[in-house]
C-alpha positions in Angstrom: -0.1 0.2 -0.1 0.9 3.2 -0.5 1.8 6.2 1.3 0.0 8.9 1.8 1.5 12.0 1.9 -0.5 15.3 4.3 0.7 18.9 3.8 1.4 19.4 7.8 0.9 22.9 9.4 3.9 23.9 10.4 5.2 27.7 12.2 7.7 29.8 9.7 10.7 31.5 11.9 13.5 33.5 11.2 16.3 30.7 11.5 19.0 32.7 9.6 18.2 35.9 11.9 17.1 33.3 15.1 21.3 32.6 14.5 22.4 35.8 13.5 20.6 37.3 16.6 21.8 34.4 18.7 25.9 35.0 18.1 25.7 38.4 18.7 24.4 38.2 21.4 26.1 35.7 22.8 29.0 37.5 21.4 27.6 40.5 23.6 27.6 37.7 26.7 31.3 37.4 26.5 32.0 40.3 26.2 30.4 41.5 29.3 27.6 44.2 28.3 24.5 43.6 28.9 22.0 41.9 26.3 18.1 42.0 26.5 16.4 39.1 27.8 14.1 38.4 25.8 13.6 39.0 22.4 10.9 38.0 20.1 11.6 37.2 16.4 8.3 36.9 14.2 6.7 34.1 12.5 4.8 32.7 10.9 1.9 29.9 10.1 2.2 27.9 6.9 -1.7 26.1 7.0 -1.8 23.0 4.7 -3.9 20.6 4.9 -3.5 18.3 8.4 -5.2 22.0 9.7 -8.9 21.7 9.4 -11.8 24.3 10.0 -14.3 22.4 13.1 -17.2 22.4 12.8 -18.3 23.2 15.7 -17.4 26.6 17.9 -15.7 25.8 21.8 -19.2 26.7 23.4 -20.5 23.3 21.4 -23.0 24.6 18.3 -22.6 24.6 15.0 -20.0 27.2 12.9 
């Protein structure tokens, strides 16, 4: 029996920017300079076939 492919919904993250920022922050720490405690980089939801619209709402009523 052949395997079926279903596109998986994922979160796209800016990996190159994430790596560059991590390296810069590490260098800042090594040099003894202060760095931010928390940073947020953009992420994007990539909806594919593994995500379907629910036929009911949280309250159990039809959507």
